[in-house]
C-alpha positions in Angstrom: 59.6 -3.0 50.2 57.1 -3.4 52.7 55.9 0.1 52.6 55.2 -0.5 48.8 53.2 -3.1 49.5 51.2 -1.6 52.5 50.8 1.3 49.9 49.5 -0.7 47.0 47.0 -2.5 49.5 45.8 0.8 50.6 45.2 2.2 47.2 43.6 -1.0 46.4 41.0 -0.7 49.7 40.3 3.2 48.8 39.4 2.4 45.4 37.4 -0.6 46.3 35.4 1.0 49.3 32.1 1.2 47.7 31.5 -2.3 47.0 30.4 -3.3 50.3 28.0 -0.6 50.4 26.6 -1.3 47.2 26.2 -4.8 48.0 24.5 -3.7 51.3 22.2 -1.5 49.1 21.1 -4.3 46.7 20.7 -6.8 49.5 18.4 -3.9 51.1 16.5 -3.6 47.9 16.1 -7.1 47.2 14.8 -7.8 51.0 12.3 -4.8 50.6 11.0 -6.1 47.1 10.5 -9.6 48.7 8.8 -8.5 51.6 6.4 -6.4 49.3 5.7 -9.5 47.5 5.3 -11.5 50.4 2.7 -9.0 51.8 0.7 -9.5 48.8 0.8 -13.3 48.9 -0.4 -13.5 52.8 -2.5 -10.5 53.0 -4.0 -12.1 56.3 -0.5 -11.3 58.0 -1.1 -7.4 57.6 -4.7 -7.8 59.2 -3.2 -9.6 62.0 -0.3 -7.5 62.2 -2.8 -4.4 62.4 -5.4 -6.2 65.0 -3.6 -4.8 68.2 -5.0 -1.3 66.8 -8.6 -2.7 66.8 -11.1 -0.9 64.3 -8.4 0.3 61.6 -10.5 2.1 59.2 -7.3 2.6 56.6 -6.4 -1.3 56.6 -7.0 -1.4 52.7 -5.1 1.8 52.2 -2.0 0.4 54.6 -2.0 -2.9 52.6 -1.8 -1.2 49.0 0.7 1.3 50.4 3.2 -1.0 52.0 3.0 -3.5 49.2 3.6 -1.1 46.7 6.0 0.8 48.2 8.0 -2.2 49.1 7.9 -3.6 45.6 8.4 -0.4 43.7 11.0 1.0 46.2 13.0 -2.2 46.5 13.3 -2.4 42.6 14.5 1.6 42.7 17.2 0.8 45.7 18.6 -2.2 43.7 19.4 0.0 40.9 20.2 3.0 43.1 17.3 4.9 41.1 16.2 7.9 43.3 17.3 6.1 46.4 16.7 8.6 48.9 13.2 9.1 47.6 12.5 5.5 47.7 14.0 5.5 51.3 11.3 8.0 52.3 8.6 6.0 51.2 9.9 2.9 53.7 10.2 4.8 56.7 7.1 5.2 57.8 6.4 1.4 57.1 9.5 0.9 59.1 8.7 3.0 61.9 5.2 1.4 62.0 6.7 -1.9 61.8 9.2 -1.1 65.0 5.9 0.3 66.7 3.3 -2.6 66.2 5.7 -4.8 68.4 5.2 -2.5 71.3 1.4 -2.3 70.5 0.9 -5.5 70.3 2.2 -8.8 70.8 6.2 -8.7 70.9 8.0 -10.8 68.5 11.5 -10.3 69.0 12.8 -11.6 65.7 10.5 -9.2 64.0 11.3 -6.3 66.1 15.1 -7.1 65.6 14.5 -7.2 61.6 12.6 -4.2 61.6 15.4 -2.3 63.9 18.1 -3.4 61.2 16.2 -2.6 58.5 15.2 1.0 59.6 18.9 1.4 60.6 20.2 0.4 57.3 17.5 2.6 55.6 18.6 5.7 57.3 22.3 5.0 56.7 21.4 5.0 52.9 18.8 8.2 53.3 22.2 10.0 54.5 24.7 8.1 52.4 22.8 8.0 49.1 22.9 5.5 46.7 26.7 4.9 46.4 29.2 4.8 43.4 27.8 2.2 41.3 24.1 3.0 40.9 21.7 4.7 38.2 21.7 7.9 40.4 25.6 8.2 40.0 25.7 7.3 36.4 22.9 10.1 35.7 25.0 12.5 37.7 28.1 11.6 35.8 26.2 12.0 32.5 25.6 16.0 32.8 
């Protein structure tokens, strides 16, 4: 009787293993989207972040790239649409976010958030978008 319960629990666990990963993917997408919106609302924050680099000529390009990549990439990651491509667009931003903490003033909370986000993005770059995503849906429609 006990082995039947364990087998049933294992079957249930195996059939639901993708939900936490899908929730993590959606949370990552929402986080990146909100970061993009906050960059648009607080453009002076990006100027402050780039100040350790001195007179950086590509500031407006970086500002628009970060905002657009975070907003569009965040939406794509939430829906699981071209997730790996959206992650590729995030990687230069996140690597820059980690490095800027060592070039300028070290803000531990920003460093921790940047590193965790980078690690989660690398995970989804390898793992993909998961079972409950637009990518999976379109793949199964073939």
